[in-house]
C-alpha positions in Angstrom: 19.7 64.8 -91.1 21.3 61.6 -92.2 20.7 58.0 -91.1 23.2 55.2 -90.5 22.0 51.6 -90.3 24.0 48.6 -89.2 23.0 45.0 -88.3 24.6 43.0 -85.6 24.5 41.8 -82.0 24.1 44.3 -79.2 23.3 44.4 -75.5 19.9 46.0 -74.8 18.3 46.6 -71.4 18.3 48.4 -68.1 21.8 49.3 -67.1 22.8 50.6 -63.7 21.6 49.9 -60.2 18.2 49.9 -58.4 18.9 53.6 -57.4 19.8 54.8 -60.8 19.0 52.9 -64.0 18.7 53.7 -67.6 17.5 51.8 -70.7 20.3 51.6 -73.2 21.8 49.8 -76.2 25.5 49.2 -76.1 28.2 47.3 -78.1 30.5 47.5 -81.0 27.7 47.4 -83.5 26.1 50.4 -81.9 29.3 52.3 -82.1 29.8 51.3 -85.8 26.2 52.5 -86.6 27.1 55.9 -85.2 30.3 56.0 -87.2 28.4 55.2 -90.4 25.9 57.9 -89.6 28.7 60.4 -89.3 29.5 59.9 -93.0 26.0 60.8 -94.2 24.9 64.0 -95.9 21.5 65.6 -95.4 18.7 63.2 -96.3 21.1 60.3 -97.0 20.7 56.8 -95.7 23.9 54.7 -95.5 23.8 51.0 -94.6 26.4 48.4 -93.8 27.0 45.2 -95.7 25.4 43.2 -92.9 22.2 45.2 -93.3 22.1 44.9 -97.0 22.6 41.1 -96.7 19.8 40.9 -94.1 17.3 42.9 -96.2 18.0 41.1 -99.5 16.9 42.5 -102.9 14.0 44.7 -101.6 16.4 47.7 -101.2 17.3 50.0 -104.0 21.0 50.8 -103.7 22.0 54.2 -105.3 25.7 54.0 -104.6 28.5 52.8 -102.4 31.3 54.4 -100.4 34.4 52.9 -98.8 35.1 54.3 -95.4 37.5 53.7 -92.5 35.5 54.5 -89.4 37.3 55.2 -86.1 38.0 52.0 -84.3 37.8 49.8 -87.4 41.1 48.4 -88.7 40.2 47.8 -92.4 38.1 49.8 -94.8 34.4 48.9 -95.0 31.9 49.5 -97.8 28.6 51.3 -97.0 25.7 51.5 -99.4 23.4 54.5 -100.1 19.8 53.2 -99.7 17.5 55.0 -102.1 14.3 53.1 -101.6 12.5 49.9 -100.5 10.2 47.9 -102.6 8.5 44.7 -101.4 5.0 46.2 -101.5 6.0 49.4 -99.8 7.4 51.2 -102.8 8.9 54.2 -100.9 12.0 56.1 -101.7 14.2 58.9 -100.5 13.5 62.1 -102.4 16.3 62.9 -104.8 19.1 65.1 -103.5 19.4 68.6 -105.0 23.0 69.5 -105.5 23.2 73.2 -104.8 26.3 75.3 -105.3 28.1 76.3 -102.2 27.7 79.9 -101.2 30.7 81.9 -100.3 30.3 83.4 -96.8 31.3 87.0 -96.1 34.3 87.5 -93.8 33.5 87.7 -90.1 33.0 91.1 -88.7 35.0 91.5 -85.5 34.5 94.4 -83.2 37.5 94.5 -80.9 37.4 96.5 -77.7 
């Protein structure tokens, strides 16, 4: 599981009518968050520049990646969050790079 984090204005609340309503979060920043998450690998946390700016120096940044998410005209930089300090002192466990395994060819039984 990977996590994408973005900071910005959104619309939050009950959407619908009195007969059918649901609580939702909508807006361009919600969509961008989902797009950022789609670039993550297992156990990875990627955050937008806005989130990094809002958090300040408490975050440990382990790397950065330039991406062009769907619906965004120019490339954006996202940052890999490796931990948080400020009294919490928690971090993401280090990723173990394992070699890819070659899969056997599929067995098809045609009738």
